[in-house]
Backbone bond lengths (Angstrom), bond angles and torsions (degrees), N, CA, C in turn:
res aa  C-N    CA-C-N  psi(-1)  N-CA   C-N-CA  omega(-1)  CA-C   N-CA-C  phi
1 M - - - 1.447 - - 1.518 109.04 -
2 T 1.313 115.40 152.68 1.454 120.07 -179.94 1.515 109.80 -125.10
3 R 1.308 114.75 162.94 1.455 120.10 -177.19 1.525 108.25 -150.64
4 Y 1.307 116.70 144.53 1.449 120.95 176.07 1.519 108.84 -89.82
5 C 1.309 116.32 143.46 1.449 119.31 174.78 1.519 108.99 -144.64
6 H 1.321 115.80 157.18 1.453 120.99 177.93 1.520 108.55 -97.10
7 R 1.315 115.55 131.51 1.449 119.87 175.83 1.511 107.32 -146.72
8 S 1.322 117.17 119.48 1.458 123.45 -179.15 1.520 111.91 56.36
9 G 1.327 117.44 35.99 1.449 121.21 176.30 1.514 114.76 80.29
10 F 1.300 120.97 -2.78 1.458 124.02 179.78 1.516 109.01 -107.81
11 R 1.322 114.73 146.93 1.464 119.95 176.48 1.523 107.47 -92.98
12 N 1.322 116.25 118.45 1.458 122.00 -178.60 1.517 110.16 -115.10
13 L 1.293 114.97 148.12 1.453 121.12 174.35 1.517 107.26 -96.99
14 V 1.342 116.33 118.17 1.457 120.58 -174.22 1.522 108.56 -131.16
15 N 1.324 116.83 145.87 1.469 117.53 176.74 1.532 109.65 -76.69
16 R 1.303 116.24 164.27 1.466 121.54 -171.80 1.532 112.81 -60.01
17 V 1.305 119.05 -34.61 1.461 121.54 -179.69 1.519 110.35 -64.99
18 Q 1.329 116.86 -44.71 1.457 120.40 179.34 1.514 111.21 -69.48
19 T 1.327 117.56 -31.53 1.452 121.40 -178.62 1.520 111.10 -58.81
20 A 1.320 117.26 -39.52 1.464 120.44 -178.08 1.514 111.65 -62.68
21 S 1.317 117.88 -37.56 1.459 119.77 -176.72 1.520 113.12 -90.40
22 I 1.331 117.99 -29.95 1.460 120.29 -174.49 1.522 112.32 -93.52
23 C 1.312 117.21 -40.96 1.455 120.96 -168.40 1.520 113.37 -114.25
24 T 1.277 118.41 33.88 1.448 121.54 178.88 1.526 108.80 -77.67
25 P 1.334 118.22 123.80 1.467 119.87 179.74 1.520 111.19 -62.89
26 K 1.341 115.78 150.30 1.465 120.55 179.99 1.512 111.57 -59.03
27 S 1.329 117.39 -37.82 1.464 119.87 -178.74 1.523 110.99 -61.05
28 T 1.343 117.79 -37.13 1.463 121.06 178.49 1.521 110.27 -66.25
29 I 1.332 117.00 -41.73 1.463 120.88 178.69 1.521 110.44 -62.75
30 Q 1.334 117.32 -42.74 1.461 121.03 179.47 1.517 110.98 -64.79
31 E 1.345 117.20 -40.68 1.460 120.47 178.46 1.517 110.45 -64.17
32 D 1.352 117.09 -41.16 1.458 120.58 178.66 1.521 111.36 -61.72
33 S 1.339 118.03 -41.53 1.459 120.37 -179.91 1.524 110.72 -68.42
34 R 1.338 117.39 -36.20 1.467 119.59 176.75 1.513 110.73 -66.33
35 M 1.334 117.28 -39.09 1.458 120.27 178.01 1.517 110.47 -65.37
36 A 1.322 117.40 -38.17 1.460 120.80 177.97 1.520 110.28 -64.86
37 E 1.346 116.99 -40.82 1.460 120.08 177.91 1.516 110.37 -63.66
38 Q 1.340 116.60 -41.99 1.451 119.90 -179.97 1.525 110.48 -65.61
39 T 1.309 116.97 -40.92 1.459 120.33 178.31 1.520 110.82 -62.17
40 N 1.328 116.81 -41.20 1.453 120.62 177.95 1.520 111.60 -66.11
41 R 1.309 118.15 -23.71 1.453 122.79 -178.11 1.528 111.67 -86.30
42 D 1.332 118.02 -14.09 1.463 120.98 179.75 1.523 110.51 -72.77
43 L 1.321 115.17 140.83 1.464 121.65 174.68 1.522 106.99 -106.20
44 V 1.322 116.03 110.64 1.464 121.76 -177.81 1.518 108.30 -113.01
45 L 1.334 115.58 124.54 1.464 121.92 -179.62 1.521 109.74 -118.01
46 A 1.312 115.86 126.10 1.464 121.77 176.44 1.534 108.68 -81.94
47 P 1.323 118.22 166.40 1.467 119.86 175.94 1.528 110.84 -56.11
48 G 1.310 116.67 133.54 1.461 121.77 -179.87 1.518 113.86 89.33
49 E 1.329 119.02 -1.10 1.461 122.15 177.58 1.523 109.91 -106.91
50 F 1.340 115.63 156.27 1.461 120.26 177.62 1.524 109.68 -147.84
51 A 1.331 115.64 164.42 1.463 121.26 178.41 1.524 108.67 -151.76
52 Y 1.327 115.83 145.50 1.457 121.96 174.67 1.522 108.57 -93.82
53 V 1.340 116.19 134.15 1.463 121.99 178.84 1.519 108.60 -127.80
54 L 1.341 115.69 125.83 1.461 122.52 179.16 1.517 109.54 -96.71
55 D 1.339 117.02 125.01 1.463 122.09 171.74 1.527 106.08 -87.37
56 T 1.321 117.30 106.20 1.467 121.03 -172.26 1.525 112.97 -70.15
57 T 1.337 118.93 -18.68 1.458 119.31 178.16 1.526 111.92 -77.57
58 K 1.327 117.02 -33.14 1.459 120.97 -177.18 1.524 113.06 -106.98
59 G 1.346 117.37 -20.06 1.454 120.71 -177.91 1.509 113.50 80.48
60 I 1.310 117.11 17.06 1.469 121.63 -178.41 1.523 109.80 -95.68
61 V 1.343 116.43 132.20 1.459 121.94 175.74 1.523 107.56 -100.90
62 S 1.333 115.44 123.24 1.462 121.73 178.72 1.521 109.48 -107.80
63 V 1.325 115.45 151.53 1.458 121.05 174.94 1.521 106.94 -107.47
64 L 1.323 116.54 119.71 1.457 121.61 176.03 1.516 107.80 -99.78
65 V 1.336 116.72 131.48 1.458 122.31 -175.33 1.523 108.89 -121.39
66 G 1.362 115.40 135.13 1.459 121.09 -178.51 1.505 112.73 -79.18
67 P 1.316 116.88 160.74 1.447 127.37 3.85 1.529 111.25 -75.04
68 F 1.331 115.49 130.57 1.458 120.49 -174.07 1.523 109.17 -162.14
69 K 1.328 116.13 144.64 1.465 121.72 174.52 1.518 108.03 -138.22
70 T 1.333 116.10 133.03 1.455 121.18 179.11 1.519 110.02 -149.24
71 S 1.294 115.45 158.70 1.465 122.12 172.39 1.523 106.27 -112.95
72 P 1.331 118.06 100.79 1.458 120.08 -177.60 1.528 111.75 -58.75
73 S 1.332 115.72 143.84 1.462 120.34 178.40 1.523 109.93 -74.75
74 Q 1.316 115.92 176.27 1.457 120.75 179.83 1.529 111.97 -63.75
75 T 1.314 116.78 -26.39 1.469 120.22 -178.20 1.524 113.04 -88.94
76 D 1.336 117.16 -5.53 1.466 120.97 178.69 1.524 110.31 -91.03
77 Q 1.329 116.31 138.29 1.466 122.50 179.92 1.513 108.26 -133.49
78 T 1.334 117.05 130.42 1.461 119.48 177.32 1.523 109.06 -78.31
79 V 1.331 115.13 139.40 1.465 121.37 -176.08 1.527 110.15 -136.13
80 L 1.321 115.32 162.69 1.470 123.33 173.46 1.524 108.27 -125.86
81 W 1.311 116.07 145.92 1.460 120.76 176.19 1.515 109.01 -80.66
82 D 1.334 116.27 127.51 1.465 122.15 177.81 1.528 107.39 -106.92
83 P 1.343 118.26 103.02 1.461 120.20 -176.70 1.529 113.25 -66.52
84 A 1.314 118.08 -24.15 1.465 120.72 -179.60 1.531 111.18 -67.24
85 T 1.323 116.89 -39.94 1.467 120.33 -178.92 1.522 112.24 -98.69
86 G 1.338 116.65 -16.12 1.462 119.87 -177.86 1.522 112.03 74.01
87 R 1.319 117.26 25.01 1.468 122.18 -179.02 1.526 110.04 -135.01
88 Y 1.340 113.95 163.26 1.456 120.01 172.70 1.517 108.59 -86.38
89 K 1.331 116.43 141.20 1.460 119.69 174.46 1.527 108.48 -118.97
90 R 1.322 115.65 142.18 1.458 121.12 -177.54 1.525 110.23 -75.00
91 V 1.332 115.27 137.85 1.469 121.76 179.30 1.529 108.89 -136.57
92 E 1.323 114.78 165.70 1.466 121.04 176.21 1.526 109.11 -67.91
93 L 1.313 115.05 158.08 1.459 121.93 -176.87 1.531 112.37 -56.71
94 D 1.324 117.36 -42.92 1.461 120.25 -176.51 1.528 112.97 -72.96
95 K 1.330 118.55 -19.16 1.465 121.61 179.93 1.524 112.62 -93.97
96 A 1.326 117.43 -3.56 1.457 121.18 -176.57 1.528 113.19 -83.86
97 V 1.317 117.26 -18.55 1.466 121.13 -176.10 1.520 109.17 -74.97
98 Q 1.349 115.44 127.82 1.459 122.12 179.72 1.521 109.20 -126.25
99 S 1.329 115.71 159.61 1.480 118.25 176.83 1.504 110.40 -128.35
């Protein structure tokens, strides 16, 4: 199949494979990057995994246990228990998952 696309003011005939890489609208690229950011922000726990999440507005630490998927809010922070100091320390989302 073929498709017409605009590139540099000229109308070119391009096959569908090239169209995806050459003629992708900016809005599609922006949506893809937002989806990637959202995916990176999701906390996914498989069976047997858990993670500590601190609600910074209330100061409450919750334990999330898999199987579970959530998108933490802006006020939620993933933490790990540090037995040496007796406190929770903040960590990145991908490092918070424990088994």
